[in-house]
C-alpha positions in Angstrom: -87.9 41.2 -33.3 -86.1 43.6 -35.1 -86.3 45.6 -38.4 -83.2 43.1 -39.8 -85.1 40.1 -38.4 -88.0 41.5 -40.7 -86.0 42.6 -44.3 -83.6 38.4 -43.5 -87.5 37.2 -43.9 -88.8 39.2 -45.6 -85.7 38.6 -48.6 -86.4 34.7 -48.1 -90.1 34.9 -49.2 -89.2 36.9 -51.8 -86.9 34.1 -53.2 -89.1 32.1 -52.6 -91.3 33.4 -54.7 -89.6 34.4 -57.7 -88.9 30.3 -57.8 -92.7 30.4 -58.3 -92.9 30.2 -61.7 -96.5 30.5 -62.2 -96.9 34.1 -59.7 -94.0 35.3 -61.4 -96.2 35.3 -64.5 -98.8 36.6 -63.5 -97.9 39.4 -62.2 -96.2 40.0 -66.2 -99.0 39.5 -67.0 -101.1 42.1 -65.5 -98.0 44.4 -66.1 -98.2 43.8 -70.4 -102.4 44.0 -70.3 -102.3 47.8 -68.3 -98.8 48.3 -70.5 -100.5 47.5 -73.8 -104.2 48.4 -73.1 -105.0 51.0 -75.4 -102.8 49.1 -78.1 -105.3 46.0 -77.5 -108.0 48.5 -77.7 -107.6 50.4 -81.0 -107.1 46.4 -82.0 -110.3 45.3 -80.2 -112.5 48.5 -82.0 -111.1 48.4 -84.9 -112.6 44.4 -84.7 -115.9 45.9 -83.8 -116.2 49.1 -85.1 -114.3 49.8 -88.1 -115.4 54.0 -87.8 -113.6 54.3 -84.3 -110.1 53.7 -86.1 -110.9 55.2 -89.3 -111.5 59.0 -88.3 -108.1 58.9 -86.9 -106.4 58.1 -90.0 -105.0 60.8 -92.2 -103.4 57.9 -94.6 -104.4 58.4 -98.6 -105.4 55.3 -99.5 -104.5 53.5 -103.2 -107.8 52.5 -104.9 -107.8 51.1 -108.8 -110.5 52.3 -110.4 -112.1 49.7 -113.9 -114.8 49.9 -115.3 -117.0 52.3 -117.2 -116.3 56.6 -115.9 -119.1 57.4 -113.7 -119.8 60.0 -111.1 -118.5 57.6 -108.3 -115.0 58.5 -109.7 -115.4 62.4 -109.6 -115.8 61.9 -106.1 -113.1 59.4 -104.7 -110.7 62.3 -106.7 -112.3 64.7 -104.7 -111.3 63.3 -101.8 -108.5 63.3 -99.5 -108.6 59.9 -98.6 -107.7 58.6 -101.7 -105.8 58.3 -105.0 -107.6 57.1 -107.6 -105.3 54.7 -110.3 -108.0 53.8 -113.6 -106.6 51.2 -115.1 -108.4 47.4 -116.4 -109.2 45.7 -113.8 -107.0 42.3 -114.4 -104.8 44.8 -113.7 -106.2 46.1 -111.1 -106.8 43.2 -108.8 -103.7 41.8 -109.2 -102.1 44.8 -107.7 -104.1 44.1 -105.0 -102.7 41.0 -104.9 -99.4 42.5 -104.5 -100.3 45.3 -102.0 -99.4 47.8 -104.1 -102.9 49.2 -103.8 -105.3 49.3 -101.3 -108.9 48.7 -103.4 -110.1 48.0 -106.5 -113.6 49.4 -107.8 -115.5 48.3 -110.4 -118.0 50.0 -112.1 -120.2 49.0 -114.4 -121.6 50.4 -117.9 -125.1 50.8 -116.7 -126.6 54.8 -116.8 -127.1 57.0 -113.8 -130.9 56.9 -114.8 -131.1 53.4 -116.6 -134.3 51.3 -115.1 -132.2 48.6 -113.5 -129.9 49.5 -110.4 -126.2 49.7 -110.5 -124.2 47.1 -109.0 -120.4 48.2 -107.8 -117.6 45.7 -107.3 -115.5 46.3 -104.0 -112.6 44.7 -104.1 -110.6 44.2 -100.5 -107.9 42.8 -98.5 -109.0 39.3 -97.0 -108.5 39.6 -92.3 -106.3 43.3 -93.2 -107.3 46.0 -90.2 -106.4 48.6 -93.2 -108.5 46.8 -94.7 -111.9 47.6 -92.6 -110.3 51.6 -92.4 -110.3 50.9 -96.1 -114.0 49.5 -96.2 -115.4 52.7 -93.7 -113.9 55.2 -96.3 -114.6 54.4 -99.4 -118.6 53.1 -98.0 -119.2 57.4 -97.0 -117.8 57.8 -100.9 -120.7 55.3 -101.9 -123.7 56.7 -99.4 -122.4 60.1 -101.6 -123.2 58.6 -105.1 -126.4 57.0 -103.7 -127.4 59.8 -102.9 -126.4 61.6 -106.4 -128.9 58.0 -108.0 -131.4 58.8 -106.2 -131.3 62.6 -106.9 -131.1 61.3 -110.6 -133.5 58.6 -110.6 -136.3 61.1 -108.2 -139.2 60.9 -110.5 -139.7 57.8 -110.4 -140.8 58.5 -106.5 -144.2 57.3 -106.4 -144.5 57.4 -102.3 -142.8 60.1 -100.6 -139.8 58.6 -98.1 -139.8 58.1 -94.6 -137.4 60.5 -93.1 -136.5 58.6 -90.0 -134.1 60.8 -87.3 -131.2 59.0 -85.5 -129.4 60.6 -82.7 -125.6 61.0 -83.2 -124.5 58.3 -81.1 -121.3 60.8 -78.9 -117.9 60.4 -79.0 -115.7 58.1 -77.1 -118.6 54.8 -76.5 -116.1 52.6 -77.4 -113.2 53.2 -75.0 -115.1 53.1 -71.8 -117.4 49.6 -72.9 -113.4 47.8 -73.8 -112.1 49.4 -70.1 -115.3 48.5 -68.0 -116.1 45.3 -70.4 -113.2 44.2 -70.2 -110.5 45.6 -69.4 -111.3 46.0 -65.7 -112.7 42.8 -65.3 -109.8 40.5 -66.8 -107.6 42.1 -64.1 -110.0 41.2 -61.2 -110.8 38.0 -62.4 -107.0 36.7 -63.4 -105.3 36.6 -59.6 -108.4 34.8 -59.1 -107.6 32.7 -62.0 -104.1 32.1 -61.5 -104.6 31.1 -57.4 -107.1 28.3 -58.6 -104.3 26.8 -60.5 -101.8 27.5 -57.8 -104.0 25.9 -56.1 -104.6 22.8 -59.0 -100.9 22.8 -58.7 -100.6 22.0 -55.3 -102.9 19.6 -54.7 -101.0 17.7 -57.7 -97.8 18.4 -56.8 
């Protein structure tokens, strides 16, 4: 058998494989997964860990501030992540529905040294990836304001709080969790799944 015969047989087999839409679809699907794995990683990481994306965002988000003046407003205005717009609650919620604002914060008229807790209401857009990032960034601001309130009310403590030392997690775990937990198993088992589908098609035909 000469090289010319081998080339003819190879072309014939390739034409036969090209007519099998299932095989072509399987190859294209795996190429798609491999090419867009980084985008899939960002999207999936955002769903279960918005902190993974919030750290890379440099956008300043528009936040509507409604209610009484407080130290929270000062913290928001000092932050590089937000542009604060004081307005009425109804106007702010309407702007949020029109997507001109990324979030709305309403602060009650409770003094920092009051006996009751300060209940702050946060309005965001539902089922939105950007809203998840905004929520994470606002959470950091709320934690700072919480520390400020704790300092004001520290004289009420009757016992010293127990400090818990939590070790800092190493960066990059989301990437490895996605690659070794989802992407590689998906690429490994996809040919077996498609082969089983081909066998079922052959038996049924």
